N, C-alpha and C positions, 0 to 999 in steps of 0.2 A: 483346607487351603493353605498352601506353603507361603511364607512371608519372609522378607529380608527387611532389615532396617538400615536407613541411610543416615549417616550423621550430618551435623551442620556443615562440616567441611566438604561433603559430597563423597565421602568414602563409605563403603559398606562396613557395617558392624563387625569388629574381629572377636571371636570367642576368647575369653580371657586366659583360658588354659592351653589352647593349641595356636593362638595368635594367627589364626586363619578366618577367612570370611565364613560366616555362619548363616545358614537358612534354618528356620523354625519349621520342621515337618511334623510337629507333635498333633496338629489338627488333622493331618491326612490319615492317620491310623488310629481312629477312635474305636477302641474296643469296647462293645456294647454286649449286654447279656443277650440280646436278639440275635447278634451276629454268631455268638457261641452256640445258641440253640440251633440256628440254622446249620452250622458246621457240624454239630453232632447229629443232626437228622441225615444230612448228606453222608455221613460215615456210616450210619446204620443202614441207609439204603444200599450203599456199596457192599457192605457185609451181607445183606440179603441177596443181593443180585449174584455176588459171587457163590454163596451157598446154593442158590437155585441152579446156577451154571454147573457147579461141581456135581450136584444131585442128579441132574439131567444126563451129565457125561457118564456117570457111573450106571445109571439105568440103561442108557443106550449101549454101553459096553457089555453089560449083562446080557442084553438081548442079543447082541452080535455074537459073543462067545457061546450062547446057548444054541444058536442056529448055525454055528460054524461046523 
C-alpha cells in the first residue's frame, strides 16, 4: 500500500534530497522468496513450451520434406 505523509502545516512531505513531494511505494513491491520461485517456475514452463513447439515443428517439417 502506498502512503504519503502530511505535515502539521497541511503540506505534503518533501524529500530532503530532491525537494519534491514523496510517496512511499516500498510496501507495494515486496519481493518474497515465494514470488521468486513462482517466477522461476513460469520461466521453466515457457522454456519447456518453446522446446516442445520447436520439436514438433522440426518433426512436421521432416514429414513434409520426406513426402514432398
